[in-house]
C-alpha positions in Angstrom: -18.3 106.4 -10.0 -15.0 104.9 -9.1 -12.5 103.8 -11.8 -10.1 100.9 -12.0 -7.2 103.5 -11.7 -8.6 104.7 -8.4 -8.8 101.2 -7.1 -5.2 100.6 -8.1 -4.0 103.8 -6.4 -5.8 103.0 -3.2 -4.6 99.5 -3.1 -1.0 100.5 -4.0 -0.8 98.1 -7.0 -0.8 98.3 -10.7 -3.9 98.5 -12.9 -2.9 95.1 -14.4 -2.9 93.6 -10.9 -6.4 94.9 -10.3 -7.5 93.4 -13.6 -6.1 90.0 -12.7 -7.9 90.0 -9.3 -11.2 91.0 -10.9 -10.8 88.2 -13.5 -9.9 85.7 -10.8 -6.4 84.9 -12.1 -4.6 82.6 -9.8 -1.2 84.2 -10.4 -2.0 87.0 -7.9 -0.6 86.4 -4.3 -3.1 86.5 -1.5 -1.7 89.7 0.1 -2.2 91.7 -3.1 -5.6 90.1 -3.7 -6.8 91.2 -0.2 -5.6 94.8 -0.8 -7.4 95.0 -4.1 -10.6 93.5 -2.7 -10.5 95.9 0.2 -10.1 98.9 -2.2 -12.9 97.6 -4.4 -15.3 97.5 -1.4 -14.3 100.9 0.0 -14.8 102.6 -3.3 -17.9 100.5 -4.2 -16.3 99.8 -7.5 -18.3 98.1 -10.2 -16.2 96.7 -13.1 -17.3 97.8 -16.6 -18.6 94.7 -18.3 -17.2 95.8 -21.7 -13.7 96.3 -20.3 -13.8 93.0 -18.5 -14.9 91.3 -21.7 -11.9 92.8 -23.5 -9.5 91.8 -20.8 -10.8 88.2 -20.4 -12.0 87.5 -23.9 -15.3 86.6 -22.3 -18.6 88.4 -22.1 -20.2 86.1 -19.5 -23.3 85.9 -21.7 -24.8 83.0 -23.5 -27.1 83.2 -26.5 -30.3 81.2 -26.6 -32.0 80.5 -30.0 -35.4 78.8 -29.8 -38.1 77.9 -32.3 -41.0 79.7 -30.6 -41.9 81.7 -27.5 -45.7 81.0 -27.4 -45.7 77.6 -25.7 -45.0 76.4 -22.1 -42.5 74.0 -23.5 -40.0 76.6 -24.5 -40.8 78.7 -21.4 -39.7 75.8 -19.2 -36.6 75.3 -21.3 -35.5 78.9 -21.2 -36.3 79.2 -17.5 -33.9 76.3 -16.7 -31.1 77.6 -18.9 -31.4 81.1 -17.5 -31.5 80.0 -13.9 -28.6 77.6 -14.2 -26.4 80.2 -16.0 -27.4 83.0 -13.6 -26.4 80.8 -10.6 -22.9 80.8 -12.2 -23.0 84.6 -12.7 -23.6 84.3 -16.5 -26.4 86.1 -18.4 -28.6 85.1 -21.4 -29.6 86.8 -24.6 -32.7 85.2 -26.3 -33.9 85.3 -29.9 -36.3 83.3 -32.0 -35.9 81.4 -35.3 -39.6 80.4 -36.0 -38.3 77.1 -37.7 -37.3 79.1 -40.8 -33.7 78.8 -42.1 -33.2 82.5 -42.8 -34.4 83.5 -39.4 -32.4 80.9 -37.6 -29.3 82.0 -39.5 -30.1 85.7 -38.6 -30.5 84.6 -35.0 -27.1 82.9 -34.9 -25.5 86.0 -36.4 -27.3 88.3 -34.0 -26.1 86.4 -31.0 -22.5 86.1 -32.2 -22.6 89.8 -32.9 -23.6 90.4 -29.3 -20.3 88.7 -28.2 -22.0 85.7 -26.6 -19.5 83.2 -25.4 -21.6 80.3 -26.6 -25.0 79.4 -28.0 -27.7 77.0 -26.7 -30.1 76.2 -29.5 -33.4 74.4 -30.1 -33.6 74.7 -33.9 -35.2 72.8 -36.8 -34.1 74.5 -40.1 -30.3 74.7 -39.7 -28.7 71.7 -41.2 -26.3 69.3 -39.4 -23.5 70.7 -41.6 -24.3 74.3 -40.6 -24.4 73.4 -36.9 -21.0 71.6 -37.2 -19.5 74.6 -39.0 -20.9 77.1 -36.4 -19.4 75.0 -33.5 -16.1 74.5 -35.4 -15.5 78.0 -36.9 -17.5 80.5 -34.9 -18.6 79.6 -31.4 -19.3 76.7 -29.0 -22.8 75.4 -29.1 -25.2 73.1 -27.2 -28.2 71.6 -28.9 -31.5 70.6 -27.3 -33.8 68.0 -28.8 -31.4 67.3 -31.6 -28.8 64.7 -32.5 -26.0 65.7 -34.8 -23.2 63.4 -35.8 -19.9 64.7 -34.6 -21.5 66.8 -31.9 -22.8 64.0 -29.8 -21.4 65.5 -26.6 -23.1 68.8 -27.2 -26.5 67.2 -27.9 -29.1 67.0 -25.1 -32.1 65.0 -26.3 -35.1 62.9 -25.4 -35.7 59.3 -26.3 -38.9 60.1 -28.3 -39.1 56.6 -29.8 -39.5 55.2 -26.3 -42.1 57.7 -25.4 -44.1 56.9 -28.5 -43.8 53.2 -27.7 -45.0 53.7 -24.1 -48.0 55.8 -25.2 -49.3 53.2 -27.6 -48.4 50.2 -25.3 -50.5 51.8 -22.5 -53.5 51.6 -24.8 -52.9 48.1 -26.1 -52.4 47.0 -22.5 -55.9 48.4 -21.8 -57.3 46.2 -24.6 -57.6 48.8 -27.3 -56.9 47.5 -30.8 -58.4 50.3 -33.0 -56.0 53.1 -32.1 -56.0 56.4 -34.1 -52.9 58.6 -34.3 -52.5 62.3 -34.7 -48.8 62.9 -35.5 -46.6 66.0 -35.4 -45.1 67.2 -38.6 -43.3 64.1 -39.8 -40.3 66.0 -41.1 -39.4 66.9 -37.5 -37.2 64.3 -35.9 -39.2 64.1 -32.6 -42.5 63.5 -34.5 -41.0 60.8 -36.7 -39.4 59.1 -33.7 -42.6 59.1 -31.6 -44.5 57.6 -34.6 -41.8 54.9 -34.9 -42.3 54.0 -31.2 -46.0 53.9 -31.8 -45.6 51.5 -34.7 -43.3 49.3 -32.6 -45.9 48.9 -29.9 -48.6 48.1 -32.4 -46.4 45.4 -34.0 -45.6 44.0 -30.5 -49.3 43.7 -29.9 -49.9 41.9 -33.3 -51.4 45.0 -34.8 -50.5 47.4 -37.6 -51.2 51.1 -38.4 -54.4 51.5 -40.4 -53.6 54.4 -42.7 -57.3 55.6 -42.3 -56.5 56.1 -38.6 -53.5 58.3 -39.2 -53.5 62.1 -39.5 -50.4 64.4 -39.7 -51.0 67.4 -37.4 -49.1 70.6 -36.6 -48.3 70.4 -32.8 -50.9 73.1 -32.2 -54.4 72.8 -30.7 -55.9 73.2 -34.1 -54.1 70.0 -35.2 -56.0 68.1 -32.6 -59.3 69.6 -33.6 -58.9 69.2 -37.3 -57.3 65.8 -36.9 -60.1 64.3 -34.8 -62.7 65.9 -37.1 -61.2 64.3 -40.2 -60.6 60.9 -38.5 -64.3 60.7 -37.4 -65.5 61.8 -40.9 -63.7 58.7 -42.4 -66.3 56.5 -40.6 -63.7 54.0 -39.4 -64.2 52.9 -35.8 -61.6 53.6 -33.2 -61.7 53.5 -29.4 -58.4 55.3 -28.6 -56.4 58.2 -29.8 -52.7 59.0 -29.4 -51.7 62.6 -30.0 -48.0 63.4 -30.5 -48.2 66.3 -28.0 -50.5 67.8 -25.4 -51.6 70.8 -27.4 -53.1 68.5 -30.1 -54.5 66.3 -27.3 -56.2 69.4 -25.8 -57.7 70.2 -29.2 -58.9 66.6 -29.6 -60.6 66.6 -26.2 -62.4 69.8 -27.0 -63.5 68.5 -30.4 -64.6 65.1 -28.9 -66.7 66.8 -26.2 -68.2 69.2 -28.8 -69.3 66.1 -30.8 -71.0 64.6 -27.8 -68.5 61.9 -26.9 -68.1 60.8 -23.3 -64.5 60.7 -22.3 -62.8 58.4 -21.7 -65.7 55.9 -22.0 -66.2 56.5 -25.8 -62.7 57.5 -26.6 -59.4 57.2 -24.6 -56.9 60.0 -25.4 -53.3 60.2 -24.5 -50.8 63.1 -25.1 -47.1 63.7 -24.9 -45.0 66.4 -23.0 -47.0 66.8 -19.8 -47.4 70.6 -20.4 -48.6 72.6 -17.4 -52.2 72.6 -18.5 -52.5 68.8 -18.9 -53.9 68.2 -15.4 -56.4 71.0 -15.8 -58.1 69.5 -18.8 -61.3 67.5 -18.4 -60.8 64.7 -18.2 -57.2 65.2 -16.9 -54.8 64.1 -19.5 -52.8 60.9 -19.5 -49.5 61.8 -21.1 -45.7 61.3 -21.2 -43.6 63.7 -19.2 -41.0 65.4 -21.4 -38.2 66.6 -19.0 -37.5 69.8 -20.9 -36.5 71.7 -17.8 -33.9 69.1 -17.0 -32.7 69.1 -20.6 -32.4 72.9 -20.6 -30.4 72.7 -17.3 -28.1 70.1 -18.7 -27.4 72.1 -21.9 -26.5 75.1 -19.7 -24.2 72.8 -17.6 -22.5 71.6 -20.8 -21.7 75.2 -21.8 -20.5 75.9 -18.2 -18.1 73.0 -18.6 -17.0 73.7 -22.2 -16.6 77.4 -22.0 -16.2 78.3 -18.4 -14.2 75.2 -17.3 -16.7 73.9 -14.7 -16.9 70.1 -14.1 -20.6 69.2 -14.1 -21.8 65.7 -14.8 -23.5 65.7 -18.3 -26.4 63.4 -19.3 -27.0 63.5 -23.0 -30.2 61.4 -23.4 -33.2 61.6 -21.2 -36.2 59.3 -21.0 -39.9 60.3 -20.8 -42.0 59.4 -17.8 -45.5 57.9 -18.1 -48.2 60.0 -16.3 -51.5 58.2 -15.7 -54.5 60.4 -15.3 -58.2 60.1 -16.2 -58.3 60.4 -20.1 -57.7 56.7 -20.7 -59.4 53.6 -19.5 -59.8 49.9 -20.5 -61.6 49.4 -23.9 -65.3 49.1 -23.4 -66.0 47.7 -26.9 -65.2 44.0 -27.0 -65.5 43.9 -30.8 -62.9 46.7 -31.4 
């Protein structure tokens, strides 16, 4: 395998000149650059990544810290980040925090220890103060689905309140007035914002949340099953159900059909996220599209701008998109 010294000898230049060419320094004149590039090609030289990292103070790798790996949501996010960075000749290292403070802290330390140039994170447990300190004292960061004061430019988020509003408004526009709600864990910002939008739409329609029609779920399929089971056991009539994500909506649909309900005639159900399975459910799920791929791409572009001096346009707040399918229809019960 050829070495940088052999490249320098063949090109008739110094090792430092070869290093500057390989690291795209603009101070090298075109004649010398051509000599080095010709020698590199003739010798089939492949620069050592560690050596290049030491020379440029860059590893050309970006760390990704996510909450989970077992949902399509994070798969889409990581796919967008990896593809965007790879197109710019950067690589990714991925680890998982599982929404636990100690594991998220370990994840940050692990990625910094691997000499990542920056971190892209979707985290729940790390406090705003911790995130500001990481960005200030250790390494540049971008945050997905999070708003942190002082890091506004680094935050790529969804207008969850608007999505919650549209989901409920769709049902009130269809004539539903008895609307049940299965929330995500309320301590999570996206869950609380979606609930706030839901309540805004109820208020706009002259309605209010009946606490008997509220259930706090877990963002998993089991939350939809357990939530609808408990709501029905309370013996309070409702003709529509909002689920704060598609996984819980999927569980609710399964539960409703197991209990002999005809959907959507007996119960309209709407979800949130537009996960890949949403149009495979029966009935196909009406939902709000969460542009997580676009958000992941934008977080990667922010890092490319901040660390690697590219000049991409950055959009910090995205809006959900309403997706009409077959799981909702006008209220059939005029007394609801």
